[in-house]
N, C-alpha and C positions, 0 to 999 in steps of 0.2 A: 475916759479909757485906763485901766488899771496897768501897771505895770506890767502885770501876767500877760494880758493882751498884747502889748505893744513888743514885749519878746516873742511870742508866738507868729507873731507878724514878721519880726524880723528874722526868727531861724524859717519859716516858710517859704522867705524871700531867697536865703542864700542856698536851699534848699532845690529850690529848682534853680539857680544859677548852677549849682555845683554840676545837677543832670546834664542842664544844657551844653555845659563843658564837657561833662566825659561821652554823649554822644556824639559832640563833635568832632572829638578824637579817634573815635571808633570811626566814626565816618571819611575820617580823611585817611587813618591806616588799609581800611580794608577795602574800600567802595570807591577809592582815588586812583582813575587808571595808572597803569604804571610806565609811565613815560619818562624816560631818561634812566627805569631803574634795569639793569641790565644781572641777568642773573646768568652770571658762567664765574668763574674762579680763572683769575689770571697767573699764571707760573711761569716766573723768569725764567727756568730751569731749560737746560739746552736738552733735545731729542737724543733717545738711546740711540749710539752707532750702533750696526747691524753688522 
């Protein structure tokens, strides 16, 4: 096997690993249930006196 073939194989393996990591990040960010995530803003200010 020539060095050119070995470099192409290594490049292909790195590309597959990179795509798998990117897909894992997207799945984790967008498809995971929002357990423990609370979508509200807390305010420590006092309510206005009427």
